[in-house]
C-alpha positions in Angstrom: 12.2 0.5 -43.8 10.7 3.5 -45.6 8.1 5.5 -43.7 4.7 4.1 -44.1 1.7 5.8 -45.5 -1.6 4.1 -44.6 -3.7 5.8 -47.2 -5.2 8.1 -44.6 -7.4 10.8 -46.1 -6.0 14.2 -45.3 -8.3 16.1 -42.9 -8.3 19.7 -41.8 -6.3 19.7 -38.6 -8.4 20.1 -35.4 -8.6 23.8 -34.4 -6.8 24.4 -31.1 -6.2 27.6 -29.3 -2.7 28.9 -29.6 -1.7 26.3 -32.3 -0.6 28.0 -35.5 -2.7 26.4 -38.2 0.3 26.1 -40.6 2.4 24.2 -38.1 -0.5 22.0 -37.1 -1.0 21.1 -40.8 2.7 20.4 -41.2 2.5 18.2 -38.1 -0.2 16.0 -39.7 1.6 16.1 -43.1 4.8 14.9 -41.5 3.0 12.2 -39.5 1.2 10.8 -42.5 3.9 11.5 -45.1 5.7 8.7 -46.9 8.7 7.7 -48.9 7.6 4.2 -49.7 3.8 3.7 -49.5 1.2 1.4 -48.3 -2.4 2.1 -49.3 -5.8 0.6 -49.4 -7.6 -0.4 -52.6 -9.8 2.7 -52.6 -7.8 5.4 -50.9 -10.5 5.3 -48.3 -11.2 7.2 -45.2 -9.2 5.1 -42.8 -5.9 3.3 -42.5 -6.2 -0.1 -44.2 -5.2 -3.4 -42.8 -1.8 -4.6 -43.9 -2.9 -7.6 -45.9 -6.1 -6.4 -47.5 -6.5 -6.0 -51.2 -4.1 -4.9 -52.4 -1.3 -6.1 -50.2 1.6 -4.0 -48.9 3.9 -2.2 -51.3 7.3 -1.0 -50.5 10.6 -2.7 -49.7 13.2 -2.9 -47.1 13.5 -4.1 -43.5 11.9 -2.5 -40.5 15.1 -0.9 -39.1 17.8 1.1 -40.7 20.9 -1.0 -40.7 19.2 -3.8 -38.9 20.7 -7.2 -39.8 18.4 -10.1 -40.2 18.5 -12.8 -37.6 20.8 -15.7 -38.6 19.8 -17.9 -41.5 19.4 -21.6 -41.1 17.0 -24.4 -41.8 13.4 -24.1 -40.8 12.3 -25.8 -37.6 10.9 -28.7 -39.7 13.0 -28.9 -42.9 10.9 -29.4 -46.0 7.6 -29.2 -44.2 7.3 -25.9 -42.3 6.7 -22.8 -44.3 5.8 -19.5 -42.5 2.7 -17.5 -43.4 3.0 -14.1 -45.1 4.6 -11.2 -43.4 3.0 -7.8 -43.3 1.9 -5.0 -40.9 0.1 -5.4 -37.7 -1.9 -2.5 -36.3 -1.4 -2.0 -32.6 -4.4 -2.7 -30.5 -5.8 -0.1 -28.1 -4.1 -1.8 -25.1 -0.8 -2.1 -26.9 -0.8 1.7 -27.8 -1.5 2.5 -24.1 1.0 0.0 -22.8 3.8 1.3 -25.0 3.1 4.9 -24.1 2.9 4.1 -20.4 6.2 2.2 -20.5 8.0 5.0 -22.4 6.5 8.1 -20.7 6.0 6.9 -17.2 3.0 6.7 -14.8 2.4 10.5 -14.5 1.2 11.0 -18.1 -2.6 11.0 -18.4 -3.4 8.6 -21.3 -6.6 8.6 -23.3 -9.4 6.5 -21.8 -11.8 6.6 -24.8 -9.9 4.7 -27.5 -12.1 2.5 -29.6 -12.4 -1.1 -28.3 -10.9 -3.8 -30.6 -13.4 -6.3 -32.0 -12.1 -9.9 -32.4 -11.6 -11.4 -35.8 -11.8 -15.2 -36.1 -12.1 -15.3 -32.4 -9.1 -13.2 -31.4 -8.4 -9.4 -31.1 -4.8 -10.3 -31.9 -5.9 -11.3 -35.4 -7.8 -8.0 -35.9 -4.6 -6.1 -36.0 -3.5 -7.8 -39.2 -6.8 -7.6 -41.0 -8.6 -4.4 -39.9 -7.4 -0.8 -40.5 -7.9 2.2 -38.2 -11.4 3.7 -38.5 -11.8 7.4 -39.0 -13.3 7.8 -35.6 -10.3 6.1 -34.0 -7.9 8.3 -36.0 -9.7 11.4 -34.7 -9.3 10.2 -31.1 -5.6 9.3 -31.7 -5.0 12.8 -33.1 -6.5 14.5 -30.1 -4.6 12.2 -27.8 -1.3 12.8 -29.5 -1.6 16.6 -29.1 -2.6 16.2 -25.5 0.2 13.8 -24.6 2.8 16.0 -26.3 1.6 19.0 -24.4 1.8 17.2 -21.1 5.3 16.1 -21.8 6.6 19.5 -22.8 4.7 21.5 -20.2 5.9 19.5 -17.2 9.5 20.2 -16.3 10.2 16.9 -14.6 8.4 14.9 -17.2 10.1 16.8 -20.0 13.5 16.2 -18.5 12.7 12.5 -18.1 11.5 12.1 -21.7 13.6 14.6 -23.6 16.7 14.4 -21.4 18.0 17.9 -22.3 16.9 21.5 -22.5 15.0 22.3 -25.7 16.7 24.8 -27.9 20.2 23.6 -28.9 20.1 21.6 -32.2 22.0 18.7 -30.6 19.2 18.4 -28.0 16.6 18.2 -30.8 18.7 15.7 -32.7 19.3 13.5 -29.7 15.6 13.5 -28.8 14.4 12.5 -32.3 17.1 9.8 -32.7 16.6 8.2 -29.2 12.9 8.7 -28.4 11.7 8.4 -32.0 13.5 5.1 -32.3 12.0 3.7 -29.1 8.5 4.9 -30.0 8.7 3.4 -33.5 10.6 0.3 -32.3 13.4 0.7 -34.8 15.8 3.5 -35.8 14.6 6.3 -38.0 16.0 6.4 -41.5 17.9 9.5 -42.7 15.0 10.9 -44.8 12.6 10.4 -41.8 15.0 12.0 -39.4 15.4 15.0 -41.7 11.7 15.4 -42.1 11.0 15.5 -38.4 14.0 17.8 -37.8 12.7 20.2 -40.3 9.3 20.1 -38.7 10.8 20.9 -35.3 12.7 23.9 -36.8 9.6 25.2 -38.5 7.5 24.9 -35.4 10.2 26.6 -33.3 10.5 29.5 -35.7 6.7 30.1 -35.9 6.1 29.8 -32.2 9.3 31.3 -30.9 9.6 28.4 -28.4 11.9 25.4 -28.8 9.8 23.4 -26.4 6.8 24.0 -28.7 8.9 22.8 -31.6 9.6 19.5 -29.9 5.9 19.4 -28.9 4.9 19.4 -32.6 7.6 16.8 -33.4 6.4 14.5 -30.7 2.8 14.9 -31.9 3.9 13.9 -35.4 5.9 10.9 -34.1 2.8 9.7 -32.2 0.5 10.0 -35.2 2.9 8.3 -37.6 1.9 4.9 -39.0 5.3 3.8 -37.9 4.1 4.0 -34.3 0.6 2.7 -34.9 1.7 -0.3 -37.0 4.5 -2.7 -36.4 6.2 -4.4 -39.3 6.9 -8.1 -39.7 8.4 -8.1 -43.2 12.0 -9.2 -42.9 14.5 -8.5 -45.7 13.9 -10.6 -48.9 16.0 -13.7 -49.4 17.7 -13.7 -52.8 17.1 -17.5 -53.1 13.4 -17.2 -52.2 13.7 -18.8 -48.8 11.5 -17.7 -46.0 12.4 -14.3 -44.6 14.0 -13.8 -41.2 12.6 -11.0 -39.1 15.4 -8.5 -38.4 16.4 -7.9 -34.8 14.0 -5.1 -34.2 11.0 -6.9 -35.7 11.8 -10.1 -33.8 12.2 -8.1 -30.5 8.8 -6.5 -31.1 7.0 -9.7 -32.0 8.3 -11.4 -28.9 7.7 -8.4 -26.6 4.1 -7.9 -27.8 3.4 -11.6 -27.4 4.8 -11.8 -23.8 4.0 -8.3 -22.4 1.5 -6.7 -24.8 4.0 -3.8 -25.1 7.1 -2.7 -26.9 10.6 -4.0 -26.1 11.9 -2.9 -22.8 15.3 -1.2 -22.4 17.3 -4.3 -22.2 15.7 -6.1 -25.2 15.9 -2.8 -27.2 19.6 -2.5 -26.3 20.2 -6.1 -27.4 18.5 -5.4 -30.8 20.6 -2.3 -31.3 23.9 -3.9 -30.4 23.5 -7.0 -32.5 23.4 -9.4 -29.5 20.4 -11.3 -30.7 22.5 -13.1 -33.3 22.1 -16.6 -32.0 19.3 -18.9 -30.7 20.9 -19.0 -27.2 21.0 -15.2 -26.9 17.4 -15.0 -28.1 16.2 -17.6 -25.7 17.9 -15.9 -22.8 16.0 -12.7 -23.7 12.7 -14.6 -23.8 13.4 -16.2 -20.4 14.3 -12.8 -19.0 11.2 -11.0 -20.4 9.0 -13.8 -18.9 10.4 -13.0 -15.5 9.5 -9.3 -15.7 6.4 -7.7 -14.2 5.3 -6.8 -17.7 4.9 -10.5 -18.5 2.0 -10.6 -16.0 0.3 -7.8 -17.8 0.9 -9.6 -21.1 -0.6 -12.8 -19.7 -3.7 -11.0 -18.6 -4.2 -9.5 -22.0 -3.6 -12.9 -23.7 -6.0 -14.7 -21.4 -8.7 -12.0 -21.8 -8.4 -12.4 -25.6 -8.2 -16.2 -25.8 -11.0 -16.8 -23.2 -13.2 -14.0 -24.5 -13.4 -12.2 -21.2 -13.8 -8.7 -22.6 -17.6 -8.7 -22.7 -17.8 -9.3 -18.9 -17.6 -5.5 -18.3 -21.3 -5.5 -18.8 -23.3 -8.6 -18.1 -26.3 -9.2 -20.3 -28.4 -10.7 -17.5 -31.7 -9.1 -16.7 -31.7 -7.9 -13.1 -35.4 -8.7 -12.8 -34.5 -12.4 -13.4 -31.2 -12.3 -11.6 -31.3 -9.8 -8.7 -27.7 -10.8 -7.8 -26.5 -8.8 -10.8 -24.5 -5.6 -9.9 -22.7 -3.1 -12.0 -19.3 -4.6 -10.9 -20.2 -8.3 -10.9 -18.9 -9.0 -14.4 -15.6 -7.4 -13.8 -15.3 -9.3 -10.5 -15.9 -12.6 -12.5 -13.2 -11.7 -15.0 -10.7 -10.8 -12.2 -11.4 -14.2 -10.5 -10.5 -16.0 -13.7 -7.4 -13.9 -14.4 -6.1 -14.4 -10.9 -6.8 -18.2 -11.1 -4.7 -18.5 -14.2 -2.1 -16.0 -13.1 -1.5 -18.1 -10.0 -1.1 -21.2 -12.2 1.5 -19.5 -14.5 3.3 -17.2 -12.1 5.2 -18.4 -10.2 4.1 -22.1 -10.3 4.2 -22.7 -14.0 1.9 -25.6 -13.2 0.1 -27.9 -15.6 -2.8 -26.0 -17.2 -5.0 -29.2 -17.1 -5.2 -28.8 -13.3 -7.4 -25.6 -13.7 -10.4 -27.7 -14.7 -10.9 -29.5 -11.4 -9.1 -27.5 -8.8 -11.0 -27.0 -5.5 -10.0 -23.4 -4.7 -10.5 -20.0 -6.3 -10.0 -16.3 -5.9 -13.0 -14.2 -5.0 -14.1 -10.9 -3.5 -17.1 -10.3 -1.3 -19.7 -10.2 -4.0 -18.5 -13.4 -5.7 -18.3 -15.2 -2.3 -21.9 -14.2 -1.7 -22.9 -15.4 -5.2 -21.2 -18.8 -4.7 -22.3 -19.2 -1.1 -18.8 -19.0 0.3 -17.5 -17.2 3.4 -16.3 -13.7 2.6 -12.5 -13.5 2.1 -10.3 -11.6 4.5 -9.3 -9.3 1.6 -10.4 -9.1 -2.1 -9.4 -12.0 -4.2 -7.8 -14.0 -1.5 -7.5 -17.6 -2.3 -10.4 -19.5 -0.8 -11.2 -23.2 -0.6 -14.2 -24.8 -2.3 -16.0 -27.8 -1.0 -13.9 -30.7 -2.3 -17.1 -32.7 -2.7 -19.3 -29.8 -3.9 -20.6 -29.0 -7.3 -18.3 -26.1 -8.1 -14.8 -26.7 -9.2 -12.2 -25.4 -11.7 -12.4 -22.8 -14.4 -15.8 -23.8 -15.8 -17.3 -23.4 -12.3 -16.6 -19.7 -12.4 -19.0 -17.0 -13.2 -16.9 -15.7 -16.1 -17.9 -18.9 -18.0 -21.3 -19.6 -16.4 -22.7 -16.1 -16.7 -20.6 -15.1 -19.7 -22.0 -17.9 -21.8 -25.7 -17.7 -20.7 -28.7 -15.9 -22.0 -30.1 -12.7 -20.5 -32.9 -14.5 -18.8 -31.9 -18.1 -18.6 -29.1 -20.6 -19.0 -27.8 -21.6 -22.4 -26.5 -25.2 -22.7 -25.9 -24.6 -26.4 -23.7 -21.5 -25.9 -21.8 -23.1 -23.0 -21.2 -26.3 -25.0 -20.2 -24.3 -28.1 -17.6 -22.4 -26.0 -16.1 -25.7 -24.8 -15.9 -27.1 -28.4 -14.5 -23.9 -30.0 -12.3 -22.3 -27.4 -11.0 -25.2 -25.4 -10.9 -27.9 -28.1 -10.5 -25.8 -31.3 -13.4 -27.5 -33.1 -15.5 -25.5 -35.5 -19.3 -25.7 -35.1 -20.9 -25.2 -38.4 -23.4 -22.4 -38.9 -27.0 -23.4 -39.1 -28.7 -23.7 -42.5 -30.2 -20.5 -43.8 -33.7 -22.0 -43.5 -33.2 -23.4 -39.9 -35.7 -22.1 -37.3 -33.4 -21.4 -34.4 -36.2 -20.5 -32.0 -37.7 -23.0 -29.6 -41.4 -23.1 -30.2 -43.4 -20.8 -27.9 -45.3 -23.7 -26.4 -42.0 -25.3 -25.4 -40.3 -22.1 -24.4 -43.1 -21.1 -22.1 -43.7 -24.5 -20.6 -43.4 -24.5 -16.9 -43.3 -28.3 -16.8 -40.2 -28.8 -19.0 -36.6 -28.2 -17.9 -34.2 -26.5 -20.3 -32.7 -30.0 -21.0 -36.1 -31.3 -21.9 -36.9 -28.4 -24.2 -33.5 -28.9 -26.0 -34.1 -32.6 -26.5 -37.4 -31.9 -28.3 -35.8 -29.0 -30.3 -32.9 -31.3 -31.3 -35.3 -33.7 -32.9 -35.7 -31.2 -35.8 -33.4 -32.5 -38.6 -32.0 -29.0 -39.4 -30.9 -28.6 -35.7 -29.8 -32.1 -34.8 -26.2 -32.1 -36.3 -24.9 -29.0 -34.5 -26.9 -29.4 -31.3 -25.7 -33.0 -30.9 -22.1 -31.6 -30.7 -22.7 -29.0 -28.1 -25.9 -29.7 -26.0 -24.6 -33.0 -24.4 -21.7 -30.9 -23.1 -23.6 -27.8 -22.2 -26.2 -29.7 -20.0 -23.3 -30.4 -17.6 -23.7 -26.8 -16.3 -27.5 -26.8 -15.8 -26.9 -27.1 -12.1 -25.8 -23.4 -12.3 -28.4 -20.8 -13.3 -27.8 -18.0 -15.8 -25.7 -15.9 -13.5 -23.7 -18.9 -11.9 -25.7 -19.6 -8.8 -25.9 -23.3 -7.9 -29.4 -24.9 -8.0 -30.7 -28.4 -7.7 -34.1 -28.1 -9.4 -35.7 -26.5 -12.4 -39.4 -26.4 -13.2 -40.0 -28.4 -10.1 -37.8 -31.2 -11.2 -34.3 -32.4 -10.2 -31.5 -31.1 -12.4 -30.0 -33.8 -14.6 -26.5 -32.6 -15.4 -25.2 -35.9 -17.0 -23.9 -36.0 -20.5 -21.1 -37.2 -22.6 -18.0 -35.8 -24.2 -17.0 -37.6 -27.4 -18.6 -40.8 -26.2 -17.2 -40.6 -22.6 -20.0 -40.1 -20.1 -20.0 -37.8 -17.1 -22.6 -37.1 -14.4 -22.0 -33.4 -13.7 -19.8 -30.4 -14.4 -17.0 -31.7 -12.2 -17.0 -35.0 -14.2 -16.8 -33.0 -17.4 -13.9 -31.1 -16.0 -12.0 -34.3 -15.4 -12.6 -35.4 -19.0 -11.6 -32.1 -20.4 -8.3 -32.1 -18.5 -7.4 -35.5 -20.1 -8.8 -34.7 -23.6 -6.2 -35.3 -26.3 -7.3 -32.1 -28.2 -6.7 -29.8 -25.2 -3.0 -29.4 -25.5 -2.8 -29.1 -29.3 -5.7 -26.5 -29.1 -3.9 -24.4 -26.5 -0.7 -24.5 -28.6 -2.5 -23.6 -31.8 -4.3 -20.7 -30.2 -1.1 -19.3 -28.7 0.6 -19.5 -32.2 -2.3 -17.6 -33.8 -2.2 -15.0 -31.0 1.6 -14.6 -31.5 1.6 -14.3 -35.3 -1.7 -12.5 -35.6 -3.5 -14.8 -38.1 -4.8 -18.3 -38.6 -2.0 -20.6 -39.5 -1.6 -22.1 -43.0 -1.3 -25.8 -43.7 2.5 -25.6 -44.0 2.7 -24.1 -40.5 0.9 -27.1 -39.0 4.0 -29.3 -38.6 5.7 -26.8 -36.3 2.5 -26.4 -34.2 2.1 -30.2 -34.0 5.7 -30.7 -33.0 5.5 -28.0 -30.3 2.3 -29.5 -28.9 3.8 -33.0 -28.9 6.6 -31.8 -26.7 4.0 -31.0 -24.1 1.8 -34.0 -24.5 2.3 -35.1 -20.9 1.5 -31.7 -19.4 0.5 -28.2 -20.5 2.6 -25.6 -18.7 1.4 -22.3 -20.2 4.6 -20.4 -19.3 6.8 -23.1 -20.8 4.7 -23.2 -23.9 5.1 -19.4 -24.3 8.9 -19.7 -23.8 9.2 -22.5 -26.4 7.0 -20.6 -28.9 8.8 -17.3 -28.6 12.3 -18.8 -28.7 11.5 -21.1 -31.6 13.3 -20.7 -34.9 9.9 -20.8 -36.6 8.7 -17.8 -34.7 11.4 -15.6 -36.3 10.3 -16.4 -39.8 7.7 -15.0 -42.2 6.9 -15.5 -45.8 6.7 -12.9 -48.5 4.0 -10.3 -47.8 
């Protein structure tokens, strides 16, 4: 594919001691230069999303000489049609993971990249809809210069990354061809290679130091949109059939799904050598990647995104109301949930439904104290819960109970909405514009009414009834846990009533709700649908529904998350895109 130009406004290069201004300018010009182009509608101050208005321009596949994956009928002939291809901006974690994997653990990576905000519920979708803000570009520019300087100033690191002594032209060529291709996740085209070679020669001439020449080249490679964006375009089909991702695009799509990073050495070698030509070979690679340590990292990123755990770094709870709150409590809650699901997937590959009523968890000392459990021998040891107690499963954990509460109280509405939207993939309509969302002061301040009682009165308002009827009967199941997740038996001097119903099926408490959720017919299809959205970076179109339904049906008896990821990544449908 031709080198991408994201429509980035040219900026005066950051002034740096001992960096010749002309070479610095040439570095940025090379990084943001183009042959083909992709630009936003306004030529604005940041890199646009790949499918904004207008859509991507330019032609060609993502890798020079990369053959498309084999053609053949779609997974569901006549029914399945993939959504549009395009570009996907790397998330902050993907940028850092790729750099860490390529450069090794000794490189100090930037810690202040902008956090990614979810779009339509997922950070994974943001990469296909949002561009790179100017503030983020400035941080990336600073980081690129710093990383390149670290690599070239450290003899051991330079040898590991460059692999030869800077100076001879064959060393420069080998570095650009090998490292540039790994960084961009596809081989450089001839025009691209020539441009970066010329930059290296110019920088070497002006600085008198071949290592500095490579430093500027590496900086430009790191700042290129070809690193910051990944392509999922596929070569056009002459007959108008759905496009097939080429080998490099497919390897990247699978690797970022499973590891949150770029293809490892073995998957990269397979893409280069053409050994991803058939479904059996691709499936073997998916199985292999799922067995690597990087797959655990990828699972954590996936779960953090899908379960909306990122906001736990800073709990909203007011310490005056909840004195148990500490600066680290939210992160501890997130780690508990991640370890719980990691244990389920690796190595057990157990049925996901079991996570809703299991009677053990993984806690550190502060969580054990919050839950009234004995302190574990070491942080996040597996520890048993009372098999007859109130707390069980995923929804008995602080990540949900505190993460879906209000700063000073519980919130049955927020907790119920989470169950509907995240676990059952049901949309809760927005309230009417004229709806009064506040509980009247006399009710809110009443010391005689429980939260359940206040909601029952509030729900009597016609503008509130429809939505609250969907979420409140679920959310009241968790009223036995306060706004930070501590178990309680009374509120406002009255016994807690945690009974409710889920789609007409009654339960008496949170544990009973967990049993109903585990058996709910929407759970498996919702998990499958969300994984698909995460993998392709967008909400599916109607013509993609048959594949998702068929995949969900294969796992109707159980929901092994690892198995689902395997079947999704290895599926024929996952290698296809429509025209951008």
